[in-house]
N, C-alpha and C positions, 0 to 999 in steps of 0.2 A: 206478907208474901208477895212474892213479885207478880203474881197472876192477879192478885186483886185489882191491880190498878188497869188491867187489860180488858176487864168486861166492858163492852160498849154501853150498855145500860141495864142496872138492876132496879127493881121497882117494888113497891108494895101495892095494895089491893086498890088503892084509889085509881080508877081510869083503867083497869084492866078487863079486857073483853072477856064476859063472863061466859058466854056460849062457844066452846072450842070445837064445835062439830065433832066428827067422825075421823079426823085425820092421824094417821099413824104418826108414831114418836118416831123420826128420822133424823140422824146427822148427817150433815154436808160440809166438804171444805172447798175452799176456793182453788186448792191445787192439791191434788194428792202426793206431791213431791216438792219440797221446799229445800233449797241451797241457801243458808244464809250468808249475806254478804255485808261485810264490815263497811264497805263503801256506800251502802244504801242503809245505814242504819236507821234513819228517821222514817224509812218509808215501809208500808204495809209489805209484810211478806207471807201472812195466811190471816184467813179469815175462816172461823169455825159458826157454823148456824146450825140449828136444829127448829123442826115443826114442832107445833104446839103440844101434840098429843090429844086425848080427848077427856072431856069429864063428862062425857055421854048425857048431855043435855041438862045436867043438874045444876048449872050455875055456879057448882063449886070452884074456888080458886085451885090453880095447880101450883106447885112448888117442883124446882129443878134441882138436881145433883148432876154437877159436871165431872166425870173422871177421865184421867188419861194417864196410861202407865206404858210401860216396854211392852212388846209383844211376848205373850207367853207367861206373864207375871200373873195373870187372872186378876187383875186390879188390887190385888194385895197390897201396894204401896202406890207410888206416883202421887199424881194431883187429884186432889177430891176438894171440890169447892160447891159448897151449899150456896146455889144461887138465890134459892127463896122465889118468891112470886114475881113474875115479870112478862111483859110482853114483848121485850127486846131479847131476843134469843141470839145474841151474837158475842163473840169473843174476836177481837181484832189484835193480832201482833204486829208490831215492827220487827225488823232484822233483829235490832238489840235487845228489844224487850224478849223475843221467842228464844234467842240464844242465852240471854241471863237467866230466862225460866227454868229453860233445860238444865243449865248449868247447876241451879239451885237445887232443883228436885232429882237430877239424875247425873251427879258429878263424875261418874266413871265411865259416861259414855264416850267414844273418842270424837274429838273434833275434827272437823271437816271431812267426815265421813258419814254415811247415811245409817241410821239407825231407825227401825220400825217401832211405831208407836201405835197403841190402840185407843180409841176414844169412843166412851158412850156416855149417853144422859140418861138419867132415871127421873120419870115424872111421878110426883106423889100428888094424888087429889083429895082435899079436905074432906070431901063426902067418904065416908067410910064404904060405902056400896060400890064406888068405883075401884077396881084393882090398881094396883101400882103397876107402871109401864117402864119397860127398860128398851131402849133403843136397840136395834142391831148392833152389834160392834163393828168400827170401820177403822181400817188401818191406814195411815199416813208415814211416808217417809220424810224424815227431817235430817239435814246436815248442819250443825249448829257451826259457827266460824270460830277460828282461833283469832283471838285478839292480837293485832298487829300493830305496829307503829306504821302509820299510811303515809307520812311527810317526813322527809330527812333533807337536811341542810349542810352542805359545806360551810364550815367559820375557821377563820384563822388568818394569820398575817400572809400566809401563802396564797388565800383565795381573793377573787375579785373585789370582795366589799371588806375584807380585813376581819376585825374581831368585834363588829356591830352586830348583836345579835337580832336587831330588828330588821337587818338587812342581807342576812346570811343568806347564801346563794342555794336555792331550790335544785334537787335532784330530780332526775325522771323515773317515775315509778313504771314498771312492767305491767301491763293491764292483765295479762293472762298469770303472772307470778308476781303477788303483791309484795313479796318479801324481797324482791328484786330491784334495786335502784342502780341507775348510770348516770355519768354526767361526763361532759368532755369541754375542754377548754384552756385557758392559760392559767397556769399556778406559778407564783413566783418563788423564790427561795423564802424558806420559813415554815411555820407549823400549820398544822390542820389537824380537824377533827370533824365529828358529826353532830350537828342538835336534831332534836325531833320535833321542834317547836319554835316560833319566832317569838322573839322577844323574852326567852328565857333561857337558863343554861342547862335546865334538866326537863325532861330526859335527853340524854345524850350518849354516843358511843366512842370509847377511846380504845387506843392501841393497847394491845397486850403486852406485857412488860418483856416477854420472850419472844415471840413471834409477831414480825410485823404485818403479818397477812390474817391475824386474827383479832377480834374487836371484843369488848366488853360492853354490856349495857349498863349506864350508869344512872340510877333513877335519882340517888340522893350523892351528896359528898362521900360519904363514908363507903360507898358500894365498892369503889375501886378507884387506885390512883389515877390522876387527871392526866395520863399518858397521851401525848399527840404524836401524830405522824410527821416526820420532817423531810421535807423537801429539798434536796441537795442541790438540784439543777433546775433552773426556770425552763420552761416550755409548755408546749401543747400537750395535754394529758388527758387519757380516759380513765375514769373511774367507776370500777364497779364493785357493788356492795351486795351481799347475800344476808339480810338479817335473820333467816331460818339457821343457817349455818355459822352466823356470825364471822363471815369471811369478808376480806376487802383486797383489791389490787388497784395498783396505780401503773399505768403504762404511758412512757414517754413517746408519744407518736412522732416526734420530730426527726428520729433518727440520729446520724452521726454528723457533727459539724463538719462540712466540707473541708475547710481549712482551719488550724489552730494559729496561724501566723501570718499576717497579711501587711500589705505596704502600699501606699500612695506613692506613684512613680510617674514620671514624665516631666514636663515643662514647669508645672505647677510645683512640683516637689522635686527639684534637680538633685538634692540628697533625699535618698528614699526616706519616707517618713514611715513608721511603725503604728500602725492602727493597736488600740488598746482594747483586747477581747474583755468583755463583760465578765468579772467575777458572778454577778448575778443570773446572766443569760449568754450563755458562750456563743449563741446564734447573733450576739450583737457586738459590733466592732465600731469604735469612736476614734475621734481625733479634733482636739480643740485648740487652734493655733494658725500661724500664718502660712499662707500659701502664695505663691508668686501667680503672675498672670500667665494663662497658658494651657495647653490641653493635659490631661491626666489619665490615668488608668489604675486599675488595682491589681498589684502583682501579689503572687505566693512567695517571690522573693525579692531580694532587692534589685534584680534586673530589669530590664523593660522588655526583653524579648527572651525565647525558648523556655518560657516557664508558664503555668497556668495562671488564670487569674480572672478578672471581670470588666467587661466593658459595658456602656448603656445600650439600652434597645434603640436608642437613636440619640444621635449627636446633642447633648445637652449641658446646660450650666447649671445654674443655681437652681433649687427646688428639689422635689421627690421625682426620681426616675426608676423605671424598671432597670435590673441588670441581667446580664448574660453571662454565664461562665463559658469561658473559651480555654482550648488546650495549650495555645501561644499567643499571648497577648502581643507578640510581635505583629502578628496577622489581623489586629482589631479593625473592624471596619467604623468603627464608631468610638470616640473619645468625650470626657467630659472637659469643658471650657471652662475656665476661671477667668472671669472678666477683668479683674483688678487685682493686684496685689493688696492684700488685707488679712486680717485675721477671720478664720471661719469655723463652724462647727460642722462636722461630718459625721454622719452616723449610718453604717452598713448593715442591714438585716437580713441576715442569709436565710432567715425561716420564711420571709415574705420575697425575698431577692429585690430589695429595694434600697437605693442609696438617697439620703438627704443631704444636701448641701446648704447652709443657712448661715444667717449671722452669728457670728461668735458669741456663744453663752458659756461663759467658764465654769460657773459652778450654781447648782441651786439652793445650797445652804453653806453658810459661814457663822461659826460660833465664836465667841469671845472666852478665854478661859486664862487663869491664872490666879495668883496671891494678890493681884492689884484688881482682878474682875469681882463683880457682886457674888459670883458663885464659887469664888476660889478655884481649887482644881477638881472639884466634884463634877463627874459627869451626869450626876443625877440632877443638880442644881445649875447646869450649865445655861449661858444666856445666848440666844440666837440672835443674831443681827438682822436688820431688816432690808430686805430686797427693794430696791426702787421699783414702783410701778411703771416709769418711763424709761429705765435703763435696767434691764435684768444683769448687767454686768456692775452695777454699783451697790453696795451693802454698807450701810450705817449701823452705827450705835451712837446714843445718847445717854448718859449717865456717869455715875461715880466711877473713879479710878482712886485707888488708893496704895499706900505703902505698906509694908509688913510692919514697920516699926520705924523709931525716930532714925535709927541707924541701918535698918535693912529697908532696900527698896522694894516694892512690888514688881511681880514679873508678868508679862502677857504674851501670849501667842494665841493663833487662830485656828481651831481645828475645822477641816474640810469634811470630816464625816465623822459619826459618832462610834467611836473605838475604844472600849473600856480598856483595853491592854495598851494605849498609847502607842500602838504600832502603826496607825494610819499616817496620812498625809495631814500636815499644818501648814499655814502662812507663818514662816517663820523670819525673824530678824535678818538683815544681811551680814550683821556681825553680832559677836556677844555683848551683852550689857548695852544693847543698843539705846540711846536717848530717843524720846519721841521728837517728831518733826512734822512740820506740815506739808513737806514735800518729799516723802521717803518711798523707800522702794523695799521690795522683799524677795524671799525666796521661797519655793515650795518643796517640801520634802519632810523628813524626820530626823536627819541628823547633819550637820550639827545642829544641837537643839538650841540654838540661839534665840534669845528673846528680848523684846522692848522692858525697860525698867522705868519704874515711877517713884521717884524719890518722895520723901515725906514733903518736901517744900513745893513739890508739883503736885501733889494731890488735890483733886478736886473734880469738878463736872467736865466731861469731854464730849466733842463730837469727833467720833473716828469713821472715816470714810475709807473704803477698800475698793478700788475700780479694778477690777480682775482683767478687763481688756487692757488696760495700759499699764499693768502692773504696778500701780501705785498705791501708797498707803499715807493717809494725812491725820495727824491729831491736832485738835484745835480745843484750846482750853476755853469754855464758856464761861 
């Protein structure tokens, strides 16, 4: 029984005080009203003590019976614990133990609401000449807590720390309503769900199959399908979760992107250059390529006046600058200055109103694919090229290239993104059935789908080097 472990001390006759005097038998509580709190599980919630009662100077030992029942039940049920002979007349409950005990003996009482309980102690003296004593009944109000998930974490490739359940991102619990959690921050495009424990996948909360505002508690795999929420647009989000109602909301705090099309215009871009709007985050616009020397603005059209756009807060060149939106870029008071003709990487962040102009960085990843490559045409076994630590625009592969057969050469091309539909961009050969060369060029795109070929006579180990800044590719047989 749960209460057995909660008695401070029980005892036998050894060491027991024999003369109890004439003390009346009385019960006392450390508090007459106890609101159990799951957040204080291990802390003491209630201490019940009682006086010794009397043995009328006989020296006879006294045994105690502790009783606790709902008010009005006249102690017909509830807790009855024969404590026996002891001088330690204390029963102490932690918040968890008190809740667990009440749920064991009184399973029908409401959670998180006060119920009235009556407590009494009966003292029986081993000397038959001393009558049995019963303490006055004392009433206490107790509200057991409802067990809840006290910690909640967001996890998924849309979240800051991805799918690593050791690093899942914690939400903030409302102190007054412990079922309510919030979080605010950047989410990427991808999936998200909610874990209740670091380092484990259960318990968790997953999306309802039909209503994305509803969630399901998943304690084990078979409880409910592992549905996730899908973040379609990257941005700054506020997430609200109510574990009592099993509801969730995702609110994109960014609002509307001011422009969907923007151009670099001016001396540095004599032919207006369209910025690429990120499919992952619509507030991000980028350009990687050549710029001429001279001044530059950002325009909502290809024109250099009569249209809205952006100027720098101060005259600036390379690096990161704050941007100001203006109604007519023809009246701009400041411009960006490109010091020399070269290739540059430009990133405009309209969420934070910043422009970054730096050294050209073409791509972060390049893979090798084809019947001549180690992983063939499989996206699951694709081989990534190594990016140079000294020059981020140079990628290399060292390893075998093979032909399909004695009569059929192997083929090669180089994906710039993982796209299982084969609809993304590739580094492609400049012509069909292109032979490998130490001083080759390439094109970027998807069609025409020209590839390099590896005849059986040329199969072997190679070093392939791709320089995306100079747009060259080299095949050197090792």
